[in-house]
C-alpha positions as CSV (number, residue, x, y, z in Angstrom):
1,X,7.0,-4.9,17.4
2,X,7.0,-8.5,18.6
3,X,6.7,-10.8,15.6
4,X,7.0,-14.2,17.4
5,X,8.6,-15.6,14.2
6,X,5.7,-14.8,12.0
7,X,6.6,-13.6,8.4
8,X,3.8,-11.0,8.7
9,X,3.3,-9.0,11.9
10,X,0.5,-6.4,11.6
11,X,-0.7,-3.8,14.0
12,X,-3.5,-1.3,13.6
13,X,-4.3,1.7,15.8
14,X,-6.5,4.8,15.6
15,X,-4.9,8.2,15.2
16,X,-6.1,11.6,16.2
17,X,-9.5,13.0,17.1
18,X,-11.0,11.5,13.9
19,X,-9.8,8.0,14.9
20,X,-8.1,7.5,11.5
21,X,-6.8,3.9,11.0
22,X,-3.1,3.5,10.8
23,X,-1.6,0.1,9.9
24,X,1.9,-1.0,10.6
25,X,3.6,-4.2,9.5
26,X,6.8,-6.0,9.7
27,X,7.3,-8.3,6.7
28,X,10.1,-10.9,6.5
29,X,9.8,-13.3,3.6
30,X,12.2,-15.4,1.5
31,X,10.5,-14.2,-1.7
32,X,13.0,-12.5,-4.0
33,X,10.4,-10.5,-5.9
34,X,6.8,-9.4,-5.9
35,X,4.6,-8.6,-8.9
36,X,3.2,-5.2,-9.4
37,X,0.4,-4.6,-6.9
38,X,-1.4,-1.6,-5.2
39,X,-2.5,-0.5,-1.8
40,X,-5.6,1.6,-1.2
41,X,-3.7,3.8,1.2
42,X,-0.5,5.8,1.4
43,X,2.4,3.4,2.0
44,X,5.9,3.9,3.3
45,X,8.4,1.0,3.9
46,X,11.7,1.0,5.7
47,X,14.2,-1.5,4.3
48,X,15.7,-3.4,7.2
49,X,17.7,-6.4,6.0
50,X,18.6,-6.8,2.3
51,X,19.0,-4.0,-0.2
52,X,16.1,-3.9,-2.7
53,X,15.1,-2.7,-6.1
54,X,11.8,-0.7,-6.0
55,X,9.7,-0.1,-9.1
56,X,7.1,2.6,-9.1
57,X,6.1,5.5,-11.3
58,X,9.6,6.7,-11.9
59,X,11.0,3.3,-12.9
60,X,13.3,0.9,-11.1
61,X,15.4,2.4,-8.2
62,X,17.8,1.1,-5.7
63,X,16.6,1.0,-2.1
64,X,19.5,0.3,0.2
65,X,19.2,-0.8,3.8
66,X,17.8,2.1,5.9
67,X,16.1,3.7,2.9
68,X,12.3,4.4,2.8
69,X,10.2,3.4,-0.2
70,X,7.0,5.4,-0.9
71,X,3.8,4.5,-2.8
72,X,0.6,6.5,-3.3
73,X,-2.9,5.0,-3.1
74,X,-3.6,2.9,-6.1
75,X,-0.1,3.3,-7.5
76,X,1.3,0.0,-8.9
77,X,4.7,-0.9,-7.4
78,X,6.9,-3.9,-6.6
79,X,10.1,-4.6,-4.7
80,X,12.8,-7.1,-5.5
81,X,15.4,-8.3,-3.0
82,X,19.0,-7.9,-4.2
83,X,20.4,-10.5,-1.8
84,X,19.7,-14.1,-0.8
85,X,17.9,-13.1,2.4
86,X,14.7,-12.2,0.7
87,X,12.4,-9.2,1.4
88,X,12.3,-7.5,4.9
89,X,10.9,-4.2,5.8
90,X,8.8,-2.2,8.3
91,X,5.8,-0.5,6.6
92,X,3.3,2.2,7.6
93,X,0.0,2.6,5.8
94,X,-2.6,5.3,6.3
95,X,-5.4,7.0,4.5
96,X,-5.8,10.7,3.7
97,X,-8.1,11.1,6.8
98,X,-5.0,10.6,9.0
99,X,-3.4,13.7,7.5
100,X,-5.8,16.4,8.4
101,X,-6.8,17.3,4.9
102,X,-7.1,21.1,5.4
103,X,-3.5,21.5,6.5
104,X,-2.2,19.4,3.5
105,X,-4.0,21.1,0.7
106,X,-5.5,19.5,-2.3
107,X,-4.7,15.8,-3.1
108,X,-1.6,15.1,-1.0
109,X,0.8,12.7,-2.7
110,X,4.3,11.2,-2.1
111,X,6.6,13.2,-4.4
112,X,9.6,10.8,-4.1
113,X,9.9,7.0,-4.6
114,X,12.9,6.2,-2.5
115,X,14.8,8.4,0.1
116,X,17.8,7.6,2.2
117,X,17.0,9.7,5.3
118,X,18.4,8.6,8.6
119,X,16.1,11.0,10.6
120,X,13.0,9.6,8.9
121,X,14.2,6.0,9.5
122,X,14.8,6.9,13.2
123,X,11.3,8.3,13.6
124,X,9.8,5.2,12.0
125,X,11.8,2.9,14.3
126,X,10.8,4.9,17.3
127,X,7.2,4.4,16.5
128,X,7.6,0.6,16.1
129,X,9.5,0.6,19.4
130,X,6.4,1.6,21.4
131,X,3.8,-0.1,19.3
132,X,3.3,-3.2,21.5
133,X,3.5,-1.4,24.8
134,X,0.0,-0.6,26.1
135,X,1.3,1.9,28.6
136,X,2.6,4.0,25.7
137,X,-0.6,4.7,23.8
138,X,-0.2,8.5,23.8
139,X,3.4,8.1,22.7
140,X,2.3,6.0,19.8
141,X,0.0,8.7,18.6
142,X,2.6,11.4,19.1
143,X,5.3,9.5,17.3
144,X,3.1,8.9,14.3
145,X,2.4,12.7,14.3
146,X,6.2,13.3,14.4
147,X,6.5,11.2,11.2
148,X,3.7,13.2,9.4
149,X,5.3,16.5,10.5
150,X,8.7,15.3,9.1
151,X,7.1,14.2,5.8
152,X,5.7,17.7,5.4
153,X,8.9,19.4,6.5
154,X,11.0,17.6,3.9
155,X,8.2,17.8,1.3
156,X,8.2,14.1,0.8
157,X,4.4,14.3,1.1
158,X,2.9,17.5,-0.3
159,X,-0.1,18.9,-2.1
160,X,-0.6,18.0,-5.7
161,X,-2.1,21.4,-6.5
162,X,-1.8,22.2,-10.2
163,X,0.6,19.4,-10.8
164,X,-0.5,17.4,-13.9
165,X,-1.7,13.9,-13.3
166,X,0.5,11.1,-14.6
167,X,-0.6,10.4,-18.1
168,X,-3.6,11.8,-19.8
169,X,-6.7,13.3,-18.2
170,X,-8.7,10.3,-19.4
171,X,-6.4,8.1,-17.2
172,X,-7.0,10.2,-14.1
173,X,-10.8,10.1,-14.7
174,X,-10.7,6.3,-15.3
175,X,-8.8,5.9,-12.0
176,X,-11.3,8.0,-10.1
177,X,-14.2,5.8,-11.5
178,X,-12.4,2.6,-10.5
179,X,-11.8,3.9,-7.0
180,X,-15.5,4.8,-6.6
181,X,-16.6,1.4,-7.9
182,X,-14.0,-0.9,-6.2
183,X,-16.8,-3.3,-5.2
184,X,-16.8,-4.7,-8.7
185,X,-14.6,-5.0,-11.8
186,X,-15.5,-2.4,-14.5
187,X,-15.1,-3.6,-18.1
188,X,-12.7,-1.9,-20.5
189,X,-15.7,-0.8,-22.5
190,X,-17.4,0.9,-19.5
191,X,-14.2,2.8,-18.6
192,X,-13.6,3.8,-22.2
193,X,-17.2,5.1,-22.6
194,X,-16.9,7.0,-19.3
195,X,-13.9,9.0,-20.7
196,X,-15.0,9.0,-24.3
197,X,-12.0,7.2,-25.6
198,X,-11.2,4.1,-27.7
199,X,-10.8,1.0,-25.5
200,X,-7.5,0.1,-27.1
201,X,-6.2,3.6,-26.5
202,X,-7.2,3.6,-22.9
203,X,-5.6,0.2,-22.3
204,X,-2.3,1.4,-23.8
205,X,-2.4,4.5,-21.5
206,X,-2.9,2.3,-18.5
207,X,0.0,0.0,-19.5
208,X,2.3,3.0,-20.4
209,X,1.8,5.0,-17.2
210,X,0.9,2.4,-14.6
211,X,2.4,-0.8,-15.9
212,X,-1.0,-2.6,-15.6
213,X,-4.0,-3.1,-17.8
214,X,-7.3,-1.8,-16.2
215,X,-8.5,-5.3,-15.3
216,X,-5.1,-6.1,-13.6
217,X,-5.3,-2.9,-11.6
218,X,-8.8,-3.6,-10.4
219,X,-8.0,-7.2,-9.5
220,X,-5.0,-5.9,-7.4
221,X,-7.4,-3.5,-5.6
222,X,-9.7,-6.4,-4.7
223,X,-6.7,-8.4,-3.4
224,X,-5.8,-5.5,-1.2
225,X,-9.4,-5.5,0.2
226,X,-9.3,-9.3,0.6
227,X,-6.1,-8.9,2.8
228,X,-8.0,-6.5,5.0
229,X,-10.9,-8.8,5.5
230,X,-8.7,-11.8,6.1
231,X,-6.9,-9.8,8.9
232,X,-10.3,-9.3,10.5
233,X,-10.9,-13.0,10.6
234,X,-13.2,-13.5,7.7
235,X,-13.0,-16.9,6.0
236,X,-11.5,-17.1,2.5
237,X,-14.8,-18.4,1.1
238,X,-16.7,-15.4,2.6
239,X,-14.1,-13.0,1.3
240,X,-14.3,-14.5,-2.2
241,X,-18.1,-14.1,-2.2
242,X,-18.2,-10.6,-0.6
243,X,-15.6,-9.2,-3.1
244,X,-17.3,-10.9,-6.1
245,X,-14.4,-13.2,-7.1
246,X,-15.8,-15.9,-9.5
247,X,-15.1,-18.5,-6.8
248,X,-12.7,-19.2,-3.9
249,X,-10.1,-20.7,-6.3
250,X,-10.0,-17.4,-8.2
251,X,-9.3,-15.6,-4.9
252,X,-6.6,-18.1,-4.1
253,X,-4.8,-17.6,-7.4
254,X,-5.0,-13.8,-7.3
255,X,-3.9,-13.6,-3.7
256,X,-1.0,-16.0,-4.1
257,X,0.3,-14.1,-7.2
258,X,0.9,-11.1,-5.0
259,X,1.7,-12.5,-1.5
260,X,3.3,-15.8,-2.5
261,X,0.9,-17.8,-0.2
262,X,-2.8,-18.7,-0.1
263,X,-5.3,-16.7,1.9
264,X,-5.5,-19.6,4.4
265,X,-1.8,-19.7,4.8
266,X,-1.7,-15.9,5.3
267,X,-4.2,-16.1,8.1
268,X,-2.2,-18.8,9.8
269,X,1.1,-17.0,9.4
270,X,0.1,-13.4,10.3
271,X,0.6,-12.0,13.8
272,X,-2.3,-9.4,14.0
273,X,-3.3,-7.1,16.8
274,X,-5.9,-4.3,16.6
275,X,-5.4,-1.5,19.1
276,X,-8.1,1.0,20.1
């Protein structure tokens, strides 16, 4: 992937007959730490420069150079650089539509938080190697399929099946409601009424199992959507209006809290290419 010195280099391409969107990024930033945040897609990141600490559902884990960090959709996580060089990684994000749902069973999920697997790292690097070569379109698709096959083989990504959801059933039902209404922020009272629980109880469950209050989780989801719209060239003012932020300043504060830069700075610093 040719980054041309940009701290963010992002590529998107369509995978398979269903033309599922796959997003790949190279991130190289001086930031030592990021706050908890979410992605609305499956995310896997290969550590390439400095060892990191990775916080996700299982707590804080070491992620050495060459390891891969996993996060499920809407799963709060953060990474902290262990050295002075900041954060640097290759990441791949994809939705469940890229998996071929029938072959993966019910509710696929990443079962591990961090793995040190040279073969998985090799397959990820092989995909990045052909990403910017237009004569290798078929290879790009095949190499992404190789990664999915390996995730399944090693059971890093598998069917949830009868596995209990993290936390209580009310938490799972609340998350489903949030995901189905990600165009607006649901109040704590609305969420509590939906699952027939006391608002204070529900808020404690969110903080215990996800590390975030419901409002924080939903705001992080909106920041994730804002990033996608900014990549498509939408102006920050338009994004703030479309995603129902109170104003552009509110978007700027929320975005900078996660990415360390403003939406305008992000658009100027990102190297983005959309492939067919």
